[in-house]
N, C-alpha and C positions, 0 to 999 in steps of 0.2 A: 848474471843473467837468468831469469828461473822459469822453468816449460811447465805449462799448464797438459796435463790429458785429464780429458772427460771421463769421467764414469759413474753412468746416470744421472742424475741431477746436481750433482755435485762437480767439482772442480776438485783436482789430487796436485798438490805440489808437487813439484818433482823438481829439486834445484835448491839455493841458498833462499830463507826466507829474512823476511828484512829484522831487525835488530831490536830485541823489544826488552823491557826492562824486568823480564819475569825470570825465575828461579827454575834450572830445569834438570832432569835427573837422567839416570840410562837406564835403561832396560836391553838386558843383554839375552841373547838367544843362538841360535843353533838350528842351521839348515840345510837337511838333507835332500840332494837331488842324485838322482841317475842318469847319466849320458852315455853317448857309445865312447865306447873305447880310446878308438881312433881317431876322434874329434875331440875337442879339446871342452874343459866346463865353462859353464856362464859367467863366473870368476867377477870383476867388479862391474861386468856386463847387466848384471842384475841388480835389482834394488828391490828394497821391500820397504813399505810406509803402515803403521800398525793405526788398528781403532779401540778407542776404547770402548769397553762392555757396559761402563757405568756413568759415565760421564757426558754430560748433552754438549756438540756446540750448537747453540742459539741460532748463528750465521746458515747453520747448514741442516740442522733438522739430524744429522746421523752422530755417530761418537767423534767426542776430540781425536784428534791424530797427531801424531808422531810427526818429527821431522825424516826424511829420505834417506836412509841407509842403505848403503853399498855392502853386497858381500863378502868375505875376504876366507879365502880356500882354507883350511886346517889342516886335513888329511884325508886321504883318498887311499882307496885300495881297487882293484880287479876283482870283480864277479866272475863266476862260474862261466856265464853264458856268454863271455866277452865284452859285457858295458862296465864302465866303471862308477863306481857310489861313493861321493864326497859328500865330506863335510865341512860347512861354511858358517863362521861366523858374524855375527851382527851385533852391530850397537848401534839402538836407537836412542836418539831426543829424546824427552818429552816434558812436556809445563810440569812442575810440582801439583801433585793433587790430579792427574792424568788420570788415575783409576787402574781397574785391570780391564790389560788385553781383550779383547774378544773374537778380532778378526784381523786380517792385513791382507796388503794389496802387493803384489810381486808384479814387476814389468822386466823382461825380456829384451833388453837390448842386444843381445847376442845373435850370431848369425845362423845358429842351429836349437830346435826345438830341444828340451830336457824334460824329466820327468820328476815329479816335486816329490817325493815318497812323504816327507814329515817336516815337520818344525815345533822347537820350544822356546819358551820365553822364561824369563826370570822376570818375575817382580820385583822390585828395589824395595829393602827393609823388612820384605816376610819371606825371606831364603829362610826355608827350602820350598816356599809355592812356585809352583810351576805349572804354566799354560802350555798342554799339548793341541796341535793341530795332528790331525789327520788328514794327508791329502791326495797323495795318491794320484795324480791328476797330471797329462801335460802343459806346459806350459810355452807354447809357440811363443817366434820373434814377433816384437812390437809392430815393425814392418811389414810384418804378413795379415797377423789376427787384429791389427789395427788398437788394441783395447786390451789393459792390462788385465789381471786376474785376482779376483778377491777369495779368500780361504778363512773359513769362520772357525773357533774352537773346537774344540770335544766335549762342549755342554751342550747337552738337550734342551729344546724348549718347544710348548705345543705353542701355536701364533699367539693365543691370547696373555702369554708371560714372556713373552720376547721381550727382553728389556727394550726402552724407548728408543737410546741410544742406536739400535743395531733394527729398527722394524723395517727403516726404509729401503737397506740393504738388503734385509732377507727379499722384502717384495721384488727387487730390480734384479736379482740373479737369477730369481723362475722365470722372468719374463724373459729373460737372454736364451734361455733354453728352450722356450718354444719355438721360434722360427713365424713366420709368416706362408709356410707354405708355399710359396709363390715361385720361387727357385731353386736349381741345384743347389747344396750344402756342400763346402768347401771343407778339405782333411781338416782344418782345425777350429771349423764350427762346432762347440758340443750345442747343437741343435736337437731335439727328438722329437721324431714328426712321426707320424703313422705315412703305414702305406698299404696295398693289397700285394695278394698272392698268386696275380693275374696271368705273371707272366709262366708261373711255375707250374701250370697245370695246362692239358688240352681243352679244357673249360676255362670259362671266363670267374675262376676258385676266386671267390671273399666279396668281389664288388657287392654292393649293398642293393640293387636292383637285382643279384644272380640267385639261382636255386641250390646254390652249392654254397651256403655259408662258410666262412673259417676265421679264426682270431687273424686280426691284424698283425700285421710286423712292423720293423724301424722301415724309416725311410734311407734309401742308400745315399752316402758321401762318397766325393773323387777320394778316391786314395790308390797305390799302387796295391797296397797287398791287404788292404782291411776298408769294406764297404760300411763301417759302422763308425759312430761317432767318436774320437778318439779315445776316450774314459774307457769306454766299453771293448778296446782293443787289447788281447792276451798280452800278458809280458813274453819277453824274448826266450826269456827257457821256459816257457809251457809252448811257446811255435817250435821249437827246439826239439822238444820233446813229441811232439807231432810228425814233426820231420822225420824222427827216426824212428818211431813205431812204423811211420807208415813205410820205411826203405826196410825194414824188417820184415814188415809183411808181405812188401813184393820180391823181395829177395827169397823169401820161403815159402809162397805161391803163386804171386802172379808172375813173374819171370819165369821160372821154370816152364808152366804151365803155356806162355807165349809163347815160347819158344817150342816145346814141343809140340806144339800143334800143326808145325808145318807138315807132320807126317803123322800122326796119329789119330785116331780117334775121336771123335769128343767123348762118349759113355766109355766109363770105366768098366773093361774086362770081365774081371772080378773080385772077389771081396779083398784077394792079397793085392791087386794092385792098389785100389784103394787106402787101404792100409799103410802101402807104400808112399803114397800122395804124401803123410803126414811124417813118416818114421823117414822116409830118403837122406841122403847128407842135401844140405845145400850150401849153395854158395857164400861164402863167410863175408863180403862187401859187395858195392855198387863197383865193382869192374867195370869197364869201357863198355856198354852195349852196344849193339850194333844197331843203326838205324832202326829198324822194321822193328825191332822188340822197342826201345826208346821212343818211337812214335804210338805205337799203340798202348802203352802202358801212359802215355798221356794222355789220354784220355779217361783214364779212372782216377785221375789225382787233382786235384783245386791246383790250375794253375799258376796262384802266385805263391806256390809251395814247391813248386816240380823243379826250378832251378837248384832249390837248396836241398832237394831229394839226390837228384842228380851228382852233386858235391859232394854227398857224403860217403867218409874213408873208413868212418868206424868198423868193425866186427863185431857179427853176432853171435850169441848161443840160442837159438830158438827154441821159445817153450813148447809144449805138446800139450792140445784140449786134456782136460784133467781128465774129461770121460774114459779118454785112450789111457794115459797111466794107470790106474787103477782096475778098469773092468771093460775090456775090446768090445764083450758081449753082451753090455746092460742096458743096450738101446733095442735088444732085443724082447726083455724081461717086460713081461707085461705091469709089475707092481714099480718100475722105474718108470713105465708109461703113464702111469697113473700118478706114483707121487712127483712127478715134475709139474703138476697141475696144482701143487701143494706149495714147493720148493724151489722149482725150476726158474728159468728166466723169464717165463710169466705165469704169475701166480697171483692174477689179479681178476683172470675170468670164470674160472669154475663157478658153479649155483649149487644150491640146494636145492633140489626136486622138490615142490607140495602138494603135484598134481601128475597120474599119469593117466591117462599117454602125453607127455607134453604136445603142446598143438601152437602152432606159428599165430605172429600178430593176425595173421588173415585169416586165422581160425581153421586152417589146414593144420589135420591131426598128423602125430606122426603113426608111421608105419611099422614102426617097434611094436612086436604086440606082449601082452603080459606072461605067454605060455615060454615068447624068447626067453625070460631074464627068470622067471618064477624058481629052476629048480638050481638056481645060482647064490640064493640069499640064503646062505646057511642054517636051512629049515626058517626064516620068517617067511611067514605072508607077504605077500608085496604091502596090502595096502598098511601093514602093521611097519613094515620096513618104510613105508611113505612116514606115517604117521611119527616114528621116532625119527625120523631127519637121519635116515641111514641110504637113500638113494639119489645121487648128482651126477648133475648134466654138467658137459662140457660144448657148449651151445654157440656153433657159428653157422649159423643155418638163416634167420632172416634176412639178413645186412647183405650176405654174398648173395642171395635168390636171386634180385634184380641183376644182378653184373653178369652173370656165369655165360650165357647166349655170347653177349662183346667178346669177356674173357675167352675163349672156349674158341675163338673164331681165328686164334694166334697159335701159335704153333706150344701151348699149353693143354693141358687136362684138371679140371679145377670140377670138384665140387661142393654143395655145403654138407655141413656136418652136424650132426650130433651124437655125440657119444654119453653112453649112461655108466654110470658108477656105483660101488657098494662098498659102504663104509662097515668094514672086520670090527670085531668087539678090540682089536689092538690098534685102532685107529688107522689103518692102512686102508687105500679103496683097491678097490678091486675090479677092472674095467668088467662090464655085462653084455654090451653090444654099441655097435659103431652105427650109425644108419648115414648113408652118404645119400644126398639127394642132387638133382637136376630139375632146372623146368623140361614140362610135359611141353610145350610149343609158344611160341611171342604169342601167336592168334587166338589159342582155347584158353592159354592161362596153365593154372595145375601145373603139379608135377611128377616127377617118377624117382622111385626111392629103391634103394636096395639095403639089407639087414645083415651085418653081416659078424658071428659068435667067436670068441674069442674057443682055440680046440689046439691040443696040446700036441699035434702031430699030423702029417698027411698035406694035403692039396687043401681042407677047412684052415690047417694053420697055415700055410702060404699065402692064402687068399687075405688069412685077418693080417698078416703080418701087411701087405698090402694098407689093407683099411686103414693102418695107423699110421703108416706114412703121407697117407690123403689128410688125413685127422691134424697131422705135425705141419704140414703145409697149411693148412688152415688158419690153426694158431702160429705158425711163424708170422705170416702176413699180418695178421691181426696185430702181434706182439710190435714189428716194427713199425707199423703206418700208425696206431692207435695206443698201445701200450706205451712206449719207447717217444716216438716223434709227435704225435698229437696230445697226452696226455701230459706230458711234461715240459717236454721244446716249446711245443708251440704256444699251449693254451698260458706260460708262464710270462712270455713277452711283453704283448699288453701289458701286465703289472708292472715288467720295468718300465717300459715308457710312459706309465702314467704317476710313477715312482719318483722321475726325474724330473718332470713336467713340474707336476701338483705338488710335490712334495720338497721341501727346502730341506738342504743338507743339516740342517739344524735341527730338522723336526723330528723326534724319538723314534716313529716307526718308521722312518727313512733310515736309523740308526741300526734296528732291528735287522730289515732285509735285507741294508744292501750288502751285507755277506755273502746271501744267497740268492745274489743276481750276478755274481763275480762270472766275467766272460761266455753269458749263457750267449750273449746276443751277437757274438763274436763268432760263436759254436755253430749256434742257427747262420749265418751268413754263410761260413762252409756246408754246410749241410745241403742250405741249396744251392749251393755253388757246384757239387759235384753227386748228390746221393737223391735230390728232390724234383730238379731239373728233367725236360722233357729229354728223355732217350740216357737219361743218368743212372744212378750204381743200382738205383730199387725199380727203374721197369726192365732193369737187366736180367733180376735177380728173383723176385718178386713173381709170384704166378699172376698178380693183379695188372703187372708188367703196366702201360699207359694208363689205364683207369686207377692208379693208386693212389694218387692226390683228391682225384672224386670219390672213390671210397672213405676214405680219412674221411671229406668234408660229409657224406652222409652220416658216419657214427658220431660228426661234433653236432648234428643237430640232436643227438641223446645225451649231450654234456651239458651238466649241471654242478655252477660250482658247491652246494650246498651238498653233494652228493658225492665228491671230490677227495672228502676227506675220508680218510681209513674205517674209522667206526660207521661212517653212514653209509660208506660201497659194503664193508662187510654185513649190513643191514638189510641193504638193495639186495644181497646176493644170495639172503636168505644163508649166511654162513655165520651168523652172530644174533642171538637175540640183547633185548636191553635189560641192563641190569639195575634195578631200582637203588642200589646201595647209593646213597648219597659221597663216599669215600671213591666212587673207582670214577675219576676222573675221565676215560674212555667210555662209560656210561654201556658199556657194550660187554658178554661173554661169548665167550666162542661157542659154539656148540659142538667142540671136540677138541681137544685140546693141541693134537700134535697136525699142527697146521704151521710150520715153521714163517712162513713171511705174515701170517696175520698176528702168532704168538709174539715175538719180536716187535713187528712191526707195533702192535699196541704199547710196547712198554716205552719204544719212542716218539708215539705218538703223546703219551703221560708226560714224558719228561718235557717233551718239546713243548705241550701245553702248559706245564707246571710253570716253565719258566717263561711263557708268553705271558698270561697273568700277573705272575709277579711284574715282569716288564712292564705291562701295561698300568698296573696300580698304580707305581711310582708316580705317573706322569696326568692320570686321568685319577677326579677323585670319584667321582660318580656318573654316571648316564648323561646327564646334563652338560657335561664336560668334552663327551665325545660328539657329543649332536651342535653342540657346539665350534668342533673344530674345521676352520673354516678350509683348513688346505686339507684337512682329513677327510672331511666329506665333497671337494673337488675331486680328489683322488678318486673314489669310491663310484662316485660319478661319470668319472672320465671312462674307467674298467668298464663300468656296465652301458655305457649309453658310446665308445666309440670302441674301445681294446676290443672288446665282445658284444659289436654292435647288433647283431644279429641275434645278439638275445637278451635285447635290452629291457622287450615283454617279455620277457617269460620268466617262470616261476623260478629258486636254483638260486639266488641272489639273498642273502643277509641284507640287512636294513641299515648296518650300521650307525642304529641310533641308541645304541647302549652299548656298555664295558663289556659285557656278554657276547654280545654279537663279532665286537671286536678282535678277541682273543679268539673263536672259533674263523675265524676269517682270515686271521694272521697263521694261526697254529696249520690250518691248511695247508695254506700258500708255501710256507715251511716244508709242512712234510713233504711234499709235490716236490720240491726243487733240490731235497736231500732224500730220506728215506725209499718214499715212494721210487724216483729216479734209480739210486744206488741197487733197487728192488730188481728193477729191469733190463738197466745195465751191463753191471759191472760181469756178472755172469755168463757173458751172450759168448765168448771166446768156449769157456768153459763145455758148453750145452750147446749154442746154435754154429759152430763150424764145423761139425762131423753131419753130413749128410743123411747118414743112417740115423741118423738120432733125430735130427729137425731140418727135412728137407725142406727149401723155401719156394721147391714147385714140383709138380711131376709132368713127363712129357709122355703118359699113359695112363689111361682109363682103366682100370680094374676089367678085367677081358670078360665076358659071359658066356653062361658054354654054349656050344655049338657054332662061335663063331672062328675066326681064322686068329684073332688075337688070342684066343682061348687056346687053341692046338699049340700056338706058337708058347705058350706061359707052360703047359702042357711038357713039352719035348725039353723045359729046361728055366725053371721057375726062378733059380737066381739070375739068369741072363734076364730074364724077364723085370724084375726085380732092380735090376743095375739101370737098365735102358731108363726105368720109368723115372730116377733119380735123377737133381741134377748133371748135368754134363760135366767132364773137369773142367770145363772155363767157368762155367757158374759156381762150381765148390770152388775153385781157386778163390773169384772175387768176395763170394760170399766167406771163405775164409779169413781172407786179409780184413776184411771191412771189421768182422767182429774182433779181429785182432784188434786194431787202432782205437775201437770203440771200447774196448776192455780195459784200457791202459790208465792207470795210473799216474799222474805229474808225481818227477823226481819229489819235488816241497810242495805235493801236495796238503791244501788244509780242509782237513777232516771234522765232522758235527762235535761241537762243544771246544775249539779252538777258534781263538782269533790272533790275525796278522801280525796284532800290535797288542799289547803287555796295558796301553795306553787310549785303549780305541771312545774311551768313556772317563772323564773324571768325576759323576757318579760313584758315588763309596756303594749305595745302597744296590745299582744297577751291577758293580763287578759283583757283590756279594750273592747275589742269585745268580749272576752267570756261573760262578765257580760252585756254586751247588747245582748247575745243570749238568757243568763239566763230571762233579765225583759222581752223580747220577749214572750218567751215561757208562761210567768206569766200570759202578755197579751193574748195569745191563751185559756190559760186558762180559763179565762175569758167571754171570747165570748164565747165558747164552750157552759159554764153555761149557758150564755142569750141564747143559742140557744136552749138549750135544755130546758129552760122555754118558746121556742115560740110554743104555742098550732099549730100555723100554720105551723108547722113543725112536720105532723104527725109520720115519719121516725123513729127521736131522740128515740123516745120508742113503741111506739105502741099496741097492745091490751097485748103484754105480758108485760108490764110497766117495762122495763129496761133500762133505761137512756142509752143513747152511751157515755160511757169516757174511752173505752177502747187507747184514743189516748189524754187524758186528761195529758197535760208530766208528771209533778210532785208533788208527793203526799204523796211525803217521811215528811211532815210535818201531813198532813191528816191521815194515817195508819202508825205511827211508830212501830208499831211490826208487819206488813208485816200480812202476810196470804194472803185469799180470798179476793182481792179487787175488784177487776174489772174495776181497772181503774186505771192509768199510764202505762210510758214507762220507762224500766228500759234501762239505758244503753248498756246493752249490750245480747247477749243469753246467760243470766245462768240459763234456765230453758226450 
């Protein structure tokens, strides 16, 4: 008796067909499946049926199909994460003249889901011709999902070149992924829909009618451990790595601090005590916690990971922030303070000043006077220094001013700041002045400001250190909320959703982008669950507090996609000029060479662009082929009009009607998910875990002469300084967070590598990718040479931390992952 399963508009026959007088051949293959070690594999409970990509079945309009065949287990082994990977043989009967297989349907009649990693099929009489399928997808039992799964081979086609036998299958698969938006999706449903961030803010964040615009996020699904579609969930080894790094961070920072809070004051009493916080011996493992500590700890860790964290029994050797290991006093150095604007964890905010004095968008002129800085320009007149592009500014003024009255109504004390710097002849930066501003009054408008100047010793030097701490707090908040979260994690998620909904897995652009989207939606979901939510970690450690998401929304208003690529960003910040040389693919030239983030970044950008241009030229002959690609145009339209719907009528979008537009857009997106994210994320533990270097909030203003606070400051400047900084618990939470965020996975995949050697069957694409990989290795060598050059003082500086955040591929250097401080992961995976 035959059974029929409906797939789209076609019946897929499962079981015996009637005997016909046809000549049959066999196609053999191997299917690779990952499943829980404790649970049995699917075995004969799973069956597949293949589609021809070259021969049409006129009765269905799709490719001819084989008979259904059961899987037969061939070999199996246990993986380090506790799962089992099994290879199954399959032998399929097809009519002679079946042609080349291009797709298959798999039906899971087993009681458990399994992860279908890959498959390959061998075409009869064409040995060694192999058809590869990179699947990487969960297959749920048929009695749950009520549908079999379709997978396509690793051959890519733009829609107009899709072989006729695959046209309808291609369309049907895309339709399935879009859903109808009318019901809550189940854990097994591969449906991608949009949602707002409205539940993550105390304002209606992201609603189209709201004054607080935001990128859209993925709609949640019902699942105990993750609320993203099944194919976006992290592999078990990655989850285990996050659990392990969370345990390590909790043991090193959170648990000792939580216990100590029973009997100690909140602030550090001395610099020695603060140093001991990082250097003191910590518990080796998760011994039985008392109930009080367990309840406290539970508030700061994602709930779906907490049971695994409590069950951890591993011993740990704790890493110390690099800043402490090499030069404990580097945080006090003005040169290091300035260098980190070029090579620290937030090297994307500094600008070259083209007009003095600076003024706000509201035309309020800075109170920094020429006389404050002229004596410190190494003999140059101020106007000459401006014209020579020697004056720079770290600007945290305009966007903060409207928020300060509300922010400062709680137990934090924040200014809006401007910091001016001078470029020496050796390309190092020298701080010139810091301006700290507050709103004068809400009723009258205007602002009041204080200007602080560098000083070598005495009270002026102590006040200067206080001013630098407030600037660092401004920069820390901008870094976490904007440079890291908004400008990488949040802005990329709509691109992922639109890619799943509008580009077939057969589409070459899907093939190009897919490695750079791995795990991002799951990581974003975790961030929403414990970092971004009301009363979450960001509200506890950042001075922006409950206004954090609203603040990032305000800065989203300034975001433009066509300014998000590295060359465009450098031009916007006046850190580079246009280069007319057509051989320079970046199109820009830095105004001074020793800007490590930009110098290394432009090499990475150029390598990515060269690879993308080569890839796109293989599939698109000319501009017309880009403009006429209906999937590509639907993808771009959905990104602009839905995913970033608040910006649909703004400038800042490529038209995507030309090949050059497509190359620029894809290069920008890949750079954002790789180089930009690595630059602003991987160095957090090295720089941002230590509150003396990068406090995230301040508990005091700088005292004014004649006040009680000034008398307190005079009596003990060090005590005042320490009480101004984050307290013990805020420091513990920040250090723990930066430790987890800076971790790379044990099996991290870095830029220039693919998870499978057979990821595409296009020989020209494989060749172009190998050229890209070779160029990245050459860039590694050049970065290593620059770091050795004593004339490039910004490459390590007083902190003696070599700039390696954009060192492309460290998978051979750090096979165990951890806090590496180097490498460009292939996606936003932390």
